[in-house]
C-alpha positions, 0 to 999 in steps of 0.5 A, spaced: 480 505 499 473 505 503 476 510 508 478 515 503 471 515 500 468 515 506 465 508 506 468 505 512 471 508 519 473 514 522 474 519 516 480 522 520 485 522 513 482 529 512 487 534 509 482 540 508 487 544 503 487 538 498 480 537 499 478 544 497 483 544 491 482 537 488 475 535 492 479 528 496 485 527 499 490 527 494 496 525 499 491 519 502 490 517 495 497 516 493 499 511 499 492 507 498 494 507 490 502 506 492 500 500 497 495 496 492 502 496 487 506 494 492 501 488 495 500 486 487 508 486 486 510 482 492 504 477 491 506 476 484 514 476 485 516 475 492 519 483 493 517 489 493 521 494 488 524 501 492 523 506 489 517 504 487 517 503 479 511 507 478 513 513 482 511 518 476 504 515 477 504 516 484 506 524 484 501 525 478 496 523 484 498 526 490 498 533 485 490 531 483 491 530 476 486 524 477 479 524 479 477 521 485 472 516 481 479 514 477 482 513 483 477 508 485 477 505 478 485 505 479 485 501 486 479 496 483 483 493 478 489 493 483 486 489 487 483 484 483 490 483 479 493 481 486 488 477 488 489 473 481 496 473 482 495 469 488 494 462 484 501 463 481 505 467 487 512 464 490 509 466 497 508 460 501 501 458 503 502 460 511 506 464 515 512 461 519 511 464 525 516 461 529 521 463 524 519 471 525 519 470 532 526 468 532 528 473 527 525 479 531 528 476 538 535 475 534 534 483 532 533 485 539 538 481 542 543 484 537 540 492 539 541 491 546 548 487 546 545 481 548 547 476 544 
């Protein structure tokens, strides 16, 4: 969100035609809100539903049906909801780095036919 509104980092997310038409990069905004929605769902349920249940909202954002302040407010609310969901999240408190390493190693070995 900070990059979308120019508060952080390089703003190499410009799509001039979208900014000219809508005042901001609607494609980038759609991805920002999609990530907030997916993050919130993952924290709450431990899963991500694909395709996204809010696809209509995402398409409307991409089409520029929302003003930038509305996108900021939407992102802020989703972020707050995701943080609040951490209290009852089914996700473990820490990451199983050893398990992840074994999984990735197994995928590579299977790909290269080494197992």
